[in-house]
C-alpha positions in Angstrom: 10.0 0.4 14.7 12.3 2.3 12.4 11.0 0.3 9.3 7.4 1.0 10.3 8.2 4.8 10.3 9.4 4.5 6.7 6.2 2.8 5.6 3.4 4.5 7.6 2.5 8.1 8.0 3.1 9.1 11.6 1.2 11.2 14.0 3.9 13.8 14.2 3.5 14.2 10.4 0.3 16.2 11.1 2.4 19.3 11.2 3.7 19.0 7.7 2.5 21.2 4.9 0.3 19.6 2.1 3.2 19.3 -0.4 5.4 17.8 2.3 2.9 15.1 3.4 2.1 14.2 -0.3 5.9 13.8 -0.9 6.2 11.6 2.2 3.1 9.6 1.1 4.6 9.1 -2.4 7.9 8.0 -0.8 6.1 5.1 1.0 5.1 3.6 -2.4 8.6 4.0 -3.7 9.9 2.1 -0.7 7.3 -0.7 -1.1 8.4 -1.2 -4.7 8.3 -4.9 -5.5 6.0 -5.7 -2.6 3.1 -4.9 -5.0 4.3 -7.5 -7.5 3.9 -10.4 -5.0 0.4 -11.9 -5.4 0.2 -13.2 -1.8 1.3 -9.8 -0.3 -1.2 -7.9 -2.5 -4.0 -10.3 -1.5 -3.2 -9.9 2.2 -2.8 -6.1 1.9 -6.2 -5.7 0.2 -7.9 -8.1 2.7 -6.5 -6.2 5.7 -7.3 -2.9 4.2 -10.9 -3.8 3.4 -11.3 -5.3 6.9 -10.0 -2.1 8.4 -12.4 0.0 6.4 -15.3 -2.3 7.4 -14.3 -2.1 11.1 -14.1 1.7 10.8 -17.6 1.9 9.3 -16.5 3.1 5.8 -19.4 2.6 3.4 -17.7 3.6 0.1 -14.2 2.8 -1.1 -12.6 3.7 -4.4 -9.6 1.5 -4.9 -6.9 3.0 -7.0 -4.5 0.1 -7.4 -3.3 -1.4 -10.7 -3.2 -5.1 -9.9 -1.8 -6.0 -13.3 0.7 -3.3 -14.0 3.5 -3.8 -16.5 5.5 -6.1 -14.3 2.5 -8.3 -13.4 1.9 -10.3 -10.2 4.1 -13.2 -9.1 3.9 -15.9 -6.4 6.7 -17.5 -4.5 7.0 -20.3 -7.1 7.7 -17.7 -9.8 4.3 -18.1 -11.5 3.1 -14.9 -13.2 -0.5 -13.6 -13.1 -1.5 -11.2 -15.8 
């Protein structure tokens, strides 16, 4: 439960100011770090995210994720995907 609070914006965060919530949002990505270099994790994250959008009736999504950033994507066998 404590780990989840570090990775997900919480309901009690509604009271934060705009700069505070953006800072907390940015911290989530810092904490996730290498998670976004693992190919399987990225695939599952994107799959779950798009399924959630579909279930919520979202009809337009603008993804802002750099899949092939400087460090590339890797799998558990150490293969690199560029």
